[in-house]
C-alpha positions in Angstrom: 28.7 48.3 38.9 32.2 47.3 40.0 35.3 49.3 39.3 37.6 46.6 37.8 40.6 49.0 37.8 40.8 48.7 41.6 40.9 44.8 41.6 44.4 43.5 42.6 44.0 39.8 42.9 44.3 37.2 40.1 41.3 35.2 41.2 38.2 36.0 43.2 35.9 33.5 44.9 32.2 33.3 44.1 31.4 34.9 47.5 33.7 37.8 46.8 32.1 38.4 43.4 28.6 38.1 44.9 29.6 40.7 47.5 30.9 43.0 44.9 27.6 43.1 43.0 25.5 42.7 46.2 23.7 39.6 44.8 23.4 36.0 46.0 25.9 33.4 44.9 23.1 31.5 43.3 22.7 34.3 40.8 26.4 34.2 40.0 26.1 30.4 39.3 23.0 30.9 37.2 24.5 33.6 35.1 27.6 31.4 34.6 25.3 28.7 33.1 23.3 31.2 31.0 26.2 33.3 29.6 29.0 31.6 27.8 31.4 34.6 28.3 31.7 33.7 32.0 34.3 30.8 32.4 35.6 30.6 35.9 38.5 28.3 36.7 37.8 25.6 39.2 40.2 24.3 41.8 40.6 20.7 42.9 37.7 21.1 45.3 35.5 22.5 42.5 35.4 26.0 43.9 34.9 28.7 41.2 37.7 31.2 40.8 36.8 34.2 38.8 39.3 36.4 36.9 39.1 40.1 36.4 37.9 39.4 32.9 35.0 37.4 34.3 34.2 40.2 36.6 34.2 42.7 33.7 31.8 40.4 31.9 29.6 40.2 35.0 29.6 44.0 35.0 28.3 44.1 31.4 25.6 41.5 32.2 24.7 43.2 35.5 24.3 46.6 33.7 22.1 45.1 30.9 19.9 43.0 33.2 19.7 44.8 36.5 20.2 48.4 35.5 18.8 48.6 32.0 16.1 46.0 32.5 17.0 43.6 29.7 15.6 40.1 29.7 18.2 37.3 29.7 17.6 36.7 26.0 17.8 40.4 25.3 21.1 40.7 27.2 22.5 37.7 25.2 21.6 39.4 22.0 23.1 42.7 23.1 26.3 41.0 24.1 26.5 39.2 20.7 25.9 42.5 18.8 28.6 44.2 21.0 31.0 41.4 20.0 30.3 41.8 16.3 30.6 45.6 16.6 33.9 45.2 18.4 35.2 42.8 15.7 34.1 45.2 13.0 36.0 48.0 14.7 39.1 45.8 15.0 38.9 45.0 11.3 38.7 48.7 10.5 41.7 49.4 12.8 43.6 46.5 11.1 42.9 47.9 7.7 44.2 51.3 8.7 47.4 49.8 10.1 47.8 47.7 6.9 47.4 50.8 4.7 50.1 52.6 6.7 52.4 49.7 6.6 52.0 49.5 2.8 52.8 53.2 2.5 55.9 52.8 4.7 57.0 49.9 2.7 56.7 51.9 -0.6 58.7 54.7 0.9 61.4 52.4 2.1 61.6 50.7 -1.3 61.9 54.1 -2.9 64.7 55.0 -0.6 66.5 51.7 -1.2 66.4 52.2 -5.0 68.0 55.7 -4.8 
């Protein structure tokens, strides 16, 4: 696992990412093809440039596949279910904010009418 909080550069080469995870660059390229959440930028030469977000996604994939022993299909399903759980949580948070805003609006309208 890589501590993404200590990463300072905007972009990292495939060699740097492979070194962070102590894997071959071929595995990085393979996971890029298998998992749609990894989208490195490519420069004019075609070299892959990975962002911190890409590295965070590699962290999640690495943990699922290498640490927890998931198959690639199992890891894809786990990532999809995590996305839906995250979106459900965001919806709940948005509903809470909406309720508070409605309450504030009602209080402001009451103050204005006084």
